[in-house]
C-alpha positions in Angstrom: 73.5 99.2 48.5 76.1 96.4 48.2 79.7 96.8 47.2 78.9 94.8 44.1 76.1 97.1 43.1 78.2 100.2 43.7 81.0 98.8 41.7 78.6 98.0 38.8 77.1 101.6 39.0 80.6 103.1 39.1 81.7 101.2 36.0 78.5 102.2 34.1 78.7 105.9 35.1 82.4 106.0 34.3 81.8 104.5 30.8 79.0 107.1 30.1 81.2 110.0 31.3 84.1 108.9 29.3 82.0 108.4 26.2 80.6 112.0 26.6 84.1 113.5 26.9 87.2 111.3 27.5 89.3 114.3 28.6 86.9 115.9 31.1 88.1 114.6 34.5 85.7 117.0 36.3 82.7 115.6 34.5 83.7 112.1 35.5 84.2 113.1 39.1 80.9 115.0 39.3 78.9 112.2 37.7 80.5 109.6 40.0 79.7 111.7 43.0 76.1 112.4 41.9 75.1 109.1 40.4 76.8 106.5 42.6 77.7 105.8 46.2 81.4 105.8 45.3 82.4 108.4 48.0 80.3 106.7 50.7 81.9 103.3 49.9 85.4 104.8 49.9 84.8 106.5 53.2 83.6 103.1 54.6 86.8 101.5 53.2 88.9 104.2 54.9 87.1 103.6 58.2 87.6 99.9 58.0 91.3 100.3 57.1 91.9 102.7 60.0 90.2 100.2 62.3 92.4 97.4 61.0 95.5 99.6 61.5 94.5 100.3 65.0 94.1 96.6 65.8 97.5 95.8 64.3 99.1 98.7 66.2 97.4 97.6 69.5 98.4 94.0 69.1 102.1 94.6 68.0 103.4 95.3 71.5 101.5 92.3 72.8 102.9 90.1 70.0 106.5 91.4 70.8 106.0 90.7 74.5 104.6 87.2 73.8 107.5 86.4 71.4 110.0 87.5 74.1 108.1 85.4 76.7 108.1 82.3 74.4 111.9 82.7 73.8 112.5 82.9 77.6 110.3 79.9 78.3 112.1 77.9 75.6 115.4 78.8 77.1 114.2 77.8 80.6 112.9 74.5 79.3 116.2 73.8 77.6 118.2 74.6 80.8 115.8 72.3 82.7 116.4 69.5 80.3 120.2 70.0 80.7 119.8 69.9 84.5 117.9 66.6 84.2 120.6 65.2 82.1 123.3 66.4 84.5 121.4 64.9 87.4 121.1 61.5 85.7 124.8 61.6 84.6 125.8 62.4 88.2 123.6 59.6 89.5 125.2 57.2 86.9 121.6 56.2 86.1 120.4 56.1 82.5 116.8 56.0 83.5 114.7 57.2 86.4 111.0 56.3 86.6 108.6 58.4 88.7 104.9 58.3 89.1 104.1 60.8 86.4 107.3 61.0 84.3 110.2 58.9 83.2 113.6 60.4 82.5 115.8 58.4 80.1 119.3 59.3 78.8 119.5 58.5 75.1 122.4 58.7 72.7 122.0 61.1 69.8 123.3 59.9 66.4 126.1 61.9 64.9 125.0 64.3 62.2 126.8 66.2 59.6 127.7 69.8 60.2 129.1 72.4 57.8 132.4 73.8 58.9 133.3 75.8 55.7 130.4 76.5 53.4 132.8 77.9 50.7 134.3 74.5 50.2 130.9 72.8 49.5 130.0 71.9 45.9 127.4 74.3 44.4 124.8 71.5 44.1 124.7 71.3 47.9 124.2 75.0 48.4 121.0 77.0 48.7 121.1 80.7 47.9 118.8 83.5 47.1 119.4 86.5 44.9 120.5 89.8 46.5 117.6 92.0 45.3 119.1 95.2 46.7 122.3 94.7 44.7 120.3 93.7 41.6 118.2 96.9 41.9 121.3 99.0 42.4 123.2 97.6 39.4 123.9 100.1 36.6 122.5 97.8 33.9 120.2 94.8 33.9 122.2 91.8 35.2 122.2 88.7 33.1 119.4 86.4 34.2 117.1 89.3 35.2 114.2 91.1 33.6 111.7 93.7 34.4 108.2 92.6 35.5 105.1 94.2 34.1 104.5 96.4 37.2 100.9 96.7 38.3 98.6 99.0 40.2 98.6 100.1 43.8 96.8 102.7 45.7 98.2 105.5 47.8 95.9 106.7 50.6 96.7 110.1 52.1 94.9 110.8 55.3 94.3 114.3 56.8 
């Protein structure tokens, strides 16, 4: 049975159970268990979720290690570029051509840097709201509102 079929069956059975007695949660649970594959599908969802969590947990140390290796490699590459520039400066040569590579010293155009961000006009600043402070405020700050919430699912595993 497909997920779509099970979902359709669950909706039909839930409608019937709630029409019979909208306040009888036991009737609804019993009918769903007896007439649909809801429990089987939820068990499959749980197995797949556990599998995905295991994959994420297994890959996290590898990701962290790879990130650290990339950072180290980038630093080494930067130091090697600095060494090449130092060598060309010491040789008083703006360009060295080899068989497989050419090293050329180039001037970098000056660019603007910010020395004191507090002195910049507001239209030149980017900022983001401090959501932790907004949440902790005693009353609703001006310019804020409550969203409509939503639904989530809590999954407790034994």
